[in-house]
N, C-alpha and C positions, 0 to 999 in steps of 0.2 A: 466495483467501486475502488476508491483509493484509501481504504482502511478505516474501519469503524472502531468504536469503543464501547465499553460497558462499565457501569459503576455499581457498587453495592456497599452498604454499611450496616453492620449488625444492629447498631443503635436505632436505625430507622426502620428496621423490619417490623418493629412493634406497630407501625402504622397500618400494617396489613391485618392485624388481629380483628376479630369480629367486633363490630360496633353498630349492630343493627338497631340499637335502641335510640340512636341519634335521630334528630329531625331531618327529613329529606331536604336536599338543596333544590330550590325551585329553579326551573329553567323555563324560558319563554314558550317553548313549544311542546312541553310534555310534563306531566305530573305522574311520576312512577307510583305504582301501587306500593304501599308499605310492605316491608318484608314480613312474611307470615312465619312467626316463630313456632317451632315445634321441637319438643325434646325428642331426641332419638330414642327409640324403644330400648329398654334396658337390655334386651336379649341381643341387640345388634352390637358387635364390637366396634371400637373406634376405627375409622378408616385409616388405611396405611397410605402415607403420603408417597407420591412418586419422588424419585431422587434425581432424575436427569430428563427423561422424556415423559410426555403425557401418555396416559393409557389410550387405547384405540377403541374402547367401547362406545364412545361418544365423539362425534365429529361436528364441526360447524358446517352449515350450508350457506350462511350469509350473515353479514353484519350491517346494522344501521346505527350510527353514532352521532350524537349531538354534543358539541363542546361549547361551553360558555367561557370565553377566554379573553383576557385583557393582557397584552404584552407587558404593561406596566405593573402588573400584579404577580406575586410569586406563586400563586395557586390558580387552578382552573377547576371548573365543575364539568362533569361528564355524565351522560346517560348512554348506555350501549344496549342495543337489542340484538340478541344472537339467536338465529334459527338453528336448532340442533337436530341432528340425525342420530338417534340412539340405535347403534348397531347391535348391541348386546345388552341384556339386562344389567343394571348397575345400581348400586346403592349410594353413589357419590359422584358429583360432577367436579372435575378438576380443571382449573384454568391457570394461566400465569397472571401475576400481578405484582408490581414492585413499586413501593412508595405510593401506593394508592389506598385511600381510605374508602372502603365500600360502605355506603350509608343505607342503602336499600337494595333488596334483592327479591325478585319474584319469578316464579316458574309457572308456566302454563302448559298443560298437557291436555289435548283434546278439548280446548276451550275452557278448561276448568283450572283454577289455581291450585297449586300444590305447595304445602307449607315447606319451608326450608330452614335449615340450621347452618350457619356459616362456620367454617373451621379453617384454621391456619395450618397448612402443611409445612414441610421443610423448604428452606430457600425461598423461591419465588412462587410457590404453589398455593393457590387459593382453592378451598374446597367448599362445596355447597351440598348438604345432605338433605335429600327429600324425605318426607315423612314415611314414605314407603318406596321400596326399590322401583326404579323406572323400567318399564317394559320396552322392548324395541319399538321404534316408531318416531314420530316427529314431536318436538317440544320447543318451547320458546323461553329464553332466559333474558330478563331485563335487570340491569344493574345501574344504580346511581352512585356516583363516587366523586371523590376529590383527588386531584393530582398536583404535581409540582412543576413549575416552570423554573428550571435551575439556572443559577448564575455561576455554577461550578462546572457543569458537565457540557459535553458536546455530543451527548447521546440522550435518547428519549426526547423529551421536549425541553428546550432551553431558550434563554432570552439574552439579548445583547442590545447595547445602545449604539446608535449611529447618529452622530451630529445632534445629540440630545433627544432623539426619538427612540422608543423601545420597539423591538421586533421580537417575535417568537418564531422559532424554527424547530425542525425535528431531524433526527438521524436515528433510524431504528435498526439498521443492520449492525450486529447480528441479533442482539437481545434487548433492544430498546423499546419495541412496541409495547411491551408489558408495563412500561413506565407511564403510558398514556391511555391504554385501553386494557381492561381485564379481557384476556383473549387467549386463543390457542396459538401461542407464539412459537411456532415451528414451521419450517419451510414446506413441509408436506401438507399442511392445512391451507389449501389454495382455493379461495372462494371470493365471491363478489363483496364489495364494501360500498356503503353509501354514507357520505359525511355531510353534516350540517354544522355551521359555525354561527354563534351569536357573539358579535364583537362590538366594541365601543365606537363611537363616532370618530371618523378620521382614519379608521383602519380598514384594510381589505384582507379577505381570506383567499388563499389559493390552495389547491390540492391536485390530486392525480387526474381528475376528470373535468370536463367543461362545466361551467356554471349553468344551472337550469332556472334558478330563481333568486332574486335579490329583493328583500322585503324590509320595511321599517321594523326595527326591533325595540326592545325595552330601553328606556332612558335615552332615547335619541340615537341608539345604536342601529346596527344592521344585521339581518339574518341572511346568510348565504347558504343556499342549498345546491349541492352538486350532484351530477349524474352518477349512477351506479357504475362501479368499475367492472371490468372483466375479471375473471378469477385471478386473485393475487394472494400471495402469502403476506402475513402481517408485516414482515420486515421491509416490504416494498411500498407501504403506505407512507405518505408524506404530506405535510402542510406547512404553510407559513401565514402569519398574521402580522400586519403592520401597515404603515403608510407607504406601501410600495408604489413604484412607477413602472410602466411597461413600455418596452421598445419592440415594436412589431418588426419581425423579420419576414422574408418571403415565405410563401407556403412551402411545406416540405414533403418530399416523397411522391409516390404515384397518386396518392389520394389527396394531395395538396392540403395536408393538415395545417391548422393554424400554428404558427411558431412565434414565440415571444421570449425576450430576455427580461427577467424580472429583477429590479434593482432597488436598493434603498433610495429614498427620496433624493432627487437631485443628481443622480448618477447615470441616467439612461444613456447619455452620450458616450460613456465609457464602455458600453456594451456593443459598440459598432462592429468590431471585428468578430465577436461571437455571433452577432446577427447575420453577418455576411457569410460565414463559413459553415454554420450549423446545417442549413438546408442542403448544402453541397455534400457534406459528409454523409448525411442520411441517404442521399441518392446513391452514393458509392456502395454503401452497405446493403441497400435493397437489391442492387444489381448482383452483388456477390451471393447473398442468401436466397435470392429468387422468391422472396416473400415480401409483400408490402409491409411497411411499418404498421405494427398491429394495434396501435392505440389512436385515440380520437383527437389528441392535441399534443403539442410538444412545447412546454414551457421549460426554460432554463433559468434557475434562480441563484442569485449570488448570496452567499452566507458568510458573514464575518466570523473569524475565530475557528471555523471548521477547517480541518487540516487537508482535505482532499476533495473528492467529488463522489457523487452517488447517483445511481442509474434509475431512480424511481420512474416507472412508466408515467409519461405525461408531465412529470415535474422533476427533471434532472437538477441536482443541486451541485454547486461549485463553491470552493473557497473564493471569496469575493475578489482577492487580489490576483487570482489566476484568470478569472473571467473578465474583470474590469480593468481598464487603464485609460487614463487621459492620453490623447493623441501625442502630446508633447513629451510624455513620460514612457511611451510604449517602447518595447524592444522586440527584436526578432526572437530572442529566447522565450519571452513570454508568449508571443503569438504561436510559435511552434509548440510550446508546452501545452497551450490550450487546445490546439488542433489535435495533438496526440491524445490528450486525456479525453477530449470530447469524442474522439473516435472510439476509445475504450468504452466510455459510458454508453454511447449509442449502440455499440456492438452488443452490449448487455440487453438491449431491447429484445433481442432474439435469444441469446445465450444468457439465461438467468431470469428474464421476465416472461417471455413467450413460453419458454421451456425452463422450468426451475428444478434445481437438484432436489431430491427427495429428503436428504438429510445433510448435515454439515460436513460429513466425511467426503462428500463429493463437491465441495465448494469449488474445486478446480474446474468443474464443468461450467462454472460462471467465470471465475477470475482468470484462469489460465487461457480460456478461449478468448476473452476480451483482450487479454494481453497479447496473445498470438495474432488476433485480428488487426490490431493497431498497425504494425508494420506491413501486414499484407495489404491493407486498404490504402495506407498513406503512400506506399511504394508507387501505386498507380496514380494516385491523386496528386502527389507532389514528388515527382521523380528526382528533382534536384536536391532533395533533402537527405539523401543517402540513408534512409531509415533502415533498409536491410542490413547495412553495416553496423548501425547502432544495435540491431538485434544480435549480431555476433558478439559484440561487447557485453550485452546483457546476458547472453548465454555464459560468458566467462564469469561474470559476477555471481550468477546462480550456482555455477560449479564450485566457486569458492565457498558460498554459504552452505552448500551441500556436503562439503568436506568435513563439517563438524559431526562428531558422533551424536551430539545432542540435537541435530537438525531433525525436523519432522520428515515423514514420508509425504508424498503428494496426497495419497489417500490414507491419512492417519486416522485410526479409530478414535471416535469421540467418547471419552469415558467420564468427562466432567465438563462443566461450563467453561473452565479455563482452557480446555482443548479447543473449544469453538473460537475463543479470542485468539489463541495462538495460530489458528489456521490462516489468518490474514497476514502472511509473511512472504519472504522472498522465495520460499519453496513453492507455495501454491501459485504465486504470480510468475516468478522468474523461471524456476525449473519447469513448472507446468507448461508454460508457453514454449520453452525451448524443446521439450519433449514432443509437443505437437508439431513444431516446425521440423523436427527430425522425421516424424511420421509422414508429414506432407512431402518432404524431399524423397523419402523412401518409396512411397506409394505413387507419387506423382500428383501434381496440383489438381488435375481434373478429377481423378479418383477421390481425392480427399474432399474436394468441394461437393461432389455428389454424395459422399457419405454424410457430410454436414447437413445438406439439404434433406436427405432421407430422415435423419435423426429429428430435425426440427419439424418436419411434416408429420411424423409419426406421433409426436408428443405435444402437439400444439395446445397451448393454454393448460398444460398439465405438468406433471413432475416426471423426472427420469433419473436414472442411475448411470454409473460408469458402464455397466454391462449393456445398457440400452445404446449408448454411443458406440461402444466397441462392436456390438452386433451390426449396427447400421454401417459402420466403416468396413467391417468384414464382408458384408453383403456386396458392397460396391467394389471391393478389392478382389473378390473371388478367392480369398484365403482368410484364415482366422488370424487376426492381428492381435488377439488378446494376449498371446504368449509374449510377444515382443513388448507391447506397451505395458502389459501387466508387470513385467520385470522392472520397469521404471516407476510405475505408479505405486507399487505396493511394497517397496523396500527403499530405505534411505541410502544416501550416498550415490556415487557415480563411478563408472569404471575409468581406469587409465589403460589405454590400448597401446601396447608396445609393438613396434614393427622392426623387422630386420630383413634386408634385401639379400636374397640368395640367388646368384646367377651361375651356380655350379651345374645345373641341368640344361636341357634343351630349351626350356621355357623359364624365364625369370619368375621367381616366386617371392611373394612377401609373406614372411612368417609372422603370424599374429599371435598375441597372447593378451589376456586381460586379468586384472585384479582390481580390487577397490582402490581408488586414489585416496591416500591418506597423507596429510602433512606430517612433517617430522614431529615426533612427540605424541602423536595420536594413539589412543588406546583401542582404536577400531580394528576389526578383523578384515584383513586384506583378501580373504578367500572368497568373498562374494562374487557371484557371476550374474551377468545380464545377457539378454539376447539383443545384441547390438547391431542395428543396421549401419553399415559403414561403407564408404567409398574412399579409395585412395586415388591420388593423382600422381603421375610419374612422368619423367621426361628425359630426353637425350637431345642435346642441341636445341633445335627449333621444334622438335617433335614432342608432343605431349599426349598422354593417354589416361584412361580412367578404368578402374575395375571395382566392382561392388560385390558385397556379400552380406550375410547376417552371421555374425560371430556368436555362436551359441555356447560353446564350451570354453575351457580355460585356454586352449590353443587351437589354431587352425592354420591352413595354408591357403593363400590366395594367388592363383596363377595369373601372371600378366600375359595372357594369351596373345594380345595384339601388339606386344612390345617387339620391335624388330631387332633390338639389341639390349644389352644390360643398361637399365636407366642410370643416369648420373644422380638423379634425385628422386625421392619418393616422399610424398606428403600424405600422412595418415588420415587426414580429415578434410576431404574435398569441400571447398566453399564454407568450411566451418559449420557444416550442417548437423553433424552428429553431436549428441549430448554425451561427450566423453572427453577426457584429457588424452592427448597424444604424446607418446614418448618415442624418441629416436636416439640413436647413439650420437656421441659428440661430433663425429665426423660428418654425419648426415645433417645434423642440426646446423653445423657451420655452413654447409652448402646451401641449405634452405634460407639462412639468414644473410647469405652473401649478397652484396649489391649487384653481382653479376647474374643472380637468379631473378629475372624479371618475368618469369612465366607464372608466378603466383598471382592470383587475383588479389584485389584489395581485401576482400573478406578473408582470404586465406592468410594474408600477412597479419591481419588483426587477430585471427584465431591463433596463429603461431606465437605471437607476442604474449598472448594470455597463457599459452602452454609453457612458454619459457618461465614466466613468473611461477607457475605451478610446480615446475621441476625444481626451482629454487626452494619453494616452500616444502617440498617433499625431501629435500636434502640430496637430490640427484644431480644438481648442477650448482657449482660454486656461485654464491651471490655476486661476487666481484665480477665474474664473467658476464653475468646479465647486466649489471650496472655499467659495465664498460661499453655497452651498446648505446647508452643514452646520449653521449656527446655526438655520435654520428647521426642520431635520430632527431636531435634538437632542431635542425633546420628542415625537417621533413615538410614538404609543401602540401601533402595530402592531409587535410585536417583530421579525418577519421583515423588514419594510421598514426598520426602524431598523438592524438588523444589516447589511443591504445597504448602507445609507448610510455605514456606517463604512468600507467599502472605499474611499470617496473620501478618507477621512482618510489612507489609505496614500500619497496623493500627497505628503504632508508627510514625505518620506523624510529621516530624520536624516543619512543618509550624504551627502546633497548640500547640506546647510545649513552655514553658518558657525556658529561657536560662539555668537555673539549671537543668530542666528536660531533655534538650537536652544532657547535659553532662551525665545524668543518662541513657539516651537512648544508648549513646556510650558504657557506662560501661556494660549495659545489653547485648548488642550485642557481646562485647568482652567476657563476662563471658559465654555466651551461645554458641558461635561458635568459639571462639578463639583457644581453645585447638585442635579442629579438623583441623582448618585451619593451625595452626603451625605444626601439625603432618604431614600434606601433604606437606607444604612448597612450595617454588618456583621452586624446582628442581624435575622433573618427575623421577620416578625410572624404572628400567628395568622390563619388563613383567607386568606392570600395566594394569588393564583392562580398556576398553574405558570409562566406567562410571566414574571411578576415574579421568581419564584425563579430562573429561568434567566437573566434579564437582569442580575440583581444582580452576579454575578462579572465580567461584561463591563464594566459601568460602573465598578466599583471599580478594575479593572485599568486602564481607560482614563484615568480621572481621577487615580487614586492612583499607579499605576506609571509611566504615560507622562506624566501631567501633574504629578506630584509635589505633589498638593494637600496643604498642610501639615496640615490637620485629619485627613485620611485617613492620612497618614504617621504622625502621632503615635498615632492609635488603633491602627494596625497594629502598631507597635512594642510597644504595651502588650499587645495580644492575643497577640503571639508569645511574650512572656514567660509568659503563662498557659498557652499551648498546649504549651510545652516541658515544663511540669510535668504538665499534664493535657490530653491530646489531645481530650477531650470538652468542653473549656471554650469551644471556638469552633465555630460551626455548620459542619458538614462542607462545605457548598456554598461557603463563603468562605475555606476554608483556603488554597487555592492563591493567590488574589489577595492575601490577607493576608500570606502568606509572601513573595511577590514584592515587594510594596510595602515591607515592613519591610527586607528584605535589600538591595534596590536603594538604600536610604537608610541602610544599616547601617554600623557601624564595626568595628574590629578586635575589640572586646570581644564584640559580637554574633556575629561570624564564629567566634570561639573557642568560644562556647557551642554553636553549631550543629555544629562539628567534634566537640566532646566528646559531644554527643548522638548523632551518627552512629556514633561509635566504640562506644558502649554499647548501641545499639538493635538488637534482633533482629527485630522485626516488620517484614515486607517493605513494607507500605504506608507506614508512618511513615518508613522509610528512604528510600523514593522521594520523599516530601515533603521530607525534609531535603536530599537531593541537589538537588532542584529549587530549594529556597531558596538553597543555596550557589551555584547557577548564575546567580542573579539579582543577585549583588553586582556593583557597577560600579567599585569602587576597584581600580585596576590592581594594587596591591600584594597585595590580598586575592585577586584572581583568580589571581595567580602561585602563591599558596599552594594554591588549588584545583587548579591544573593539575599540581602536584607529585604529587597523589594518583594521577594517571593512570599514573605510573611506579612507584608503590609496589607491590611484589610481593605484599604482604599484602592488597591491595584487588582485588576482582573488577571488572575494567574494564567488563564487560558492564553493570554497575549504575551506572557513573559517566559514561556517554557524554554526558549533557546538560551536564556541566561543560565539555566542549570546545566544543560548539556554542553554548552560552549565552554563552561568552566572545567570540563573533564579532560582538558588537554594536559600535556606533560607539565607545563609551567605552573598550572593552578589546580591540578587534580587533588593535591593534599588539602587545599582549602575547601574544595567542593565536597570531598569525602567527609571531612570533619564537620562541615555544615549539615550534611545529610544525617550524620550520626547524632548530632546535637538536636536536630529539629525534625526528625523523621515523622513523628506522630503529627506534628503541626502541618507539615507538608502533605502528608497522606490525607489529612482532613480537608485540605484546600484544593488538591489536585483533582482532575477528573479521575474517577475510580479506576478506569481501565489503564490509566497512565502510571499508577503507583508502582507496578512491577518494574517499570523502566528506570526507576531510581537506581537500580543496581548497575546500570550502564555507566554511572558516574565513575566507577572504578575500573572500567574495562581497559584503560591505557596503562595499568600497572603491569609490570613484567618481572616480578620477583616473588619468591615463595612467601615472604613475610606478609606482604600486602595481600597476597592471594588468600592466606589464612585469615587475615582480618576481614576481608570481604565475606568469606564463607561464614565466619563466626557472627558477623553483624546481620547479614541478610537472610540466613537460612530460615529462621523462624518467621521473620517478617514476610519473606517471599511466599511462604506457605499460606499466608492469609490474604495475599493480594491476587486479584483475578489474573490468571495466566502466569503467576509469579515463579513457580518451581522451574518451568522450562526456561524462562528468561534468565533466571540465575544460573542454571546449568550452562547456558550458552556463554554468559559472561565469564564464568569460571573456566570454561574450556578455552575461551579466547586467551585468557591470562596464561593458562597452562601451556598452550601452544606457543605463545610468545616466549615463555621461559625456555622451552625446548629449542625454538628457533634461534634464540640468542646464544644458547650454548653451542649449537651446531654451526651457525653462520655468522654470529656476531664478530668473532675475531677477524674474519675475512672482510667484513663490511667496514670495521674500524680501520683496518689496514688500508683498504681502498680509499677511504675518506682522508686518511692522514697523508697518503702519498698518491695523489691523482696520477693516473697513467692513461696511456692510449688504449684503444680497444684491444682487449686481450684475445688470444686464441681460445675458443670455447673448448671446454673439456667436460667430462662427466664422471660421476662417481658410480 
């Protein structure tokens, strides 16, 4: 998926206390037996609540649930029947439940009722104590309860309005199912589910499986009964209720399963691209995995306010503005974004759904694989998109995140619920997929594919662990791969591999060494070691060669046995396939970066630029030397290489520059990129190639928003006025940079126009554009006005989150931090609970010890109470610490570079 959320509030945990004396809530299709109360025998001690995981004495074998739900109401009624398999004798049944009021409970064993006493455990645990201990065997638990349809959350069950109509949606991964069903809410409990919905007139219900019956319901409503699912964990159950409309796509996959795009009323035409490409994507995935799509239908549903996408079997869900677009407003960027994300979500139908991790410490078996599969599949389906090159850039981003001491491991032990939430990060997704790509390159694509197929076939419709996958891969590889992959899965950080060419003997040798890569100022231990599969490429004149090994110790030698002479250049990471940083001496780096060295592939050039940035961050290369490369790369025609070069521009961090040098930074960006941006302009031309269309927004943003190019600013202001009147007056692909440029240079009058437009706008996409524009203002007084909206009860805070994080830039971070300090409790009470920890990022752009201390003092106690908060705060503080150290080490050189622009310098190293 594309990242879930979880919320909790101690004040509302009281709703989970025993309340069996209340009257049952009637539902049209069932009348639960009243709870049979029994006092626990005096001799029996009070049950000890679980603290993280459910006990294993009792397991579910199946669920049937009926929900009476009106999207216009803030509550719903539920009845759930759970078939139980008592594995060992037990004196208490434990389930998960959050914000649920259980009104009735009954237990049947051998056809006879068993009296129950309800008890509240710690956290989300609900307990039911039978009058006598349960013996091994079958049992049946029925619960009637009430739950919430939240207008605050995007987890559990939540509701939102579209064009005046109410809709209800769900997002259960990782811990949201317990907000809707009292259940065994862990991935290892994988069983069939059957769902029934009673909904008011005018509403439709959809869920994971096909509809089997539609019947008249109470008060003119409708009852929808759905087929039983194949075995699924609770987090993969999903449903929606509302006045949906359906766009039929072509049948998908070998079995020709029915495929539909589900949209809010009146928006089906906007799903045309999704309907076109979804069957195509599924076909490519089936071909790779060698297993037909495992489920009975494929619906794809648009959800407003939800931040990503989720892979539920039979009911994949997407942020509505990612999946839907009017033809006149569509862009290449949105279409490619949907295609990539849909590939990710549909890859999950095998990795995650068909075979599910046993516990959250192996989340990478879901997310890393879906992230790895995306470029692998899109590479063949859309070869012109250069997705393998984007993978190389993604690997560099993952390495940067992995350089933090506070970063997780891929297989991080789960010791608290917050660890589950933290697992959905750039390490699981980015590092995990990069490590898999490295393994595929090392073993070969055919071997890796056979290992994937063996793993899936062996654990079909079941659960699995990292060991299961490594065993399958080892069997196909003919060697144990666990040592190599385990060294990347089970420890944090990544190696930097240093190379030195030695031609003193008969055969040239590359001398290799490794240590942990650490940025300047890091407190990490550099002495970590990995088992690193690596290949180097080398060349002399027109001749090039390749040599590979697995670097297992701190040092090794790699003979270049096929080299006919001493190479003139050696590249330590062939095709950028290895998950490591590469370091060479200054002379060799200069050769590799030379315009005369055209033997490097595009992927290798991109990887090399990422490594240059890393060397600067480590203090091994002067920042000014790297920045000196930018003018020469500003005209680079290869879009992928050009985009990679822009990562070097991130060395010009406004947070570490004086006011005078920030102005010089703007001038440097204008001088370097302005001419190209102005030449492209805001108006696309006929017959432009796709790379030009994709590059235009980047250049406009760089020169106009960051560089404040006066011509671009003036034109953006003029275009914004037209766009506010007619959204088709501006080419869709430049709306975002146009709004950002105009707003960043906007005044109170423009701000007022945007606020007025937001107040009167109903269309979701344009509202998102308006909120993004407001978040781009840099006038502190206007940012204060933005932030007030976050406390306005008439506003949906889920729609306005960018106003907070947009305010964290250098110009307005003091305003944002002061606002958070003054209103933290009010914000925390309104935000989705899983988002509260992220408030600490409002101070991440500080780069001085005083503010670092203020951040720690304010957030430490508060972060401890927020889901996932301690690790989030640790990362924020480490980012600030590293900025302080980087500023001390590289700041003077950067300021000197900006004050006195110069030509490309000769590279040197420290």
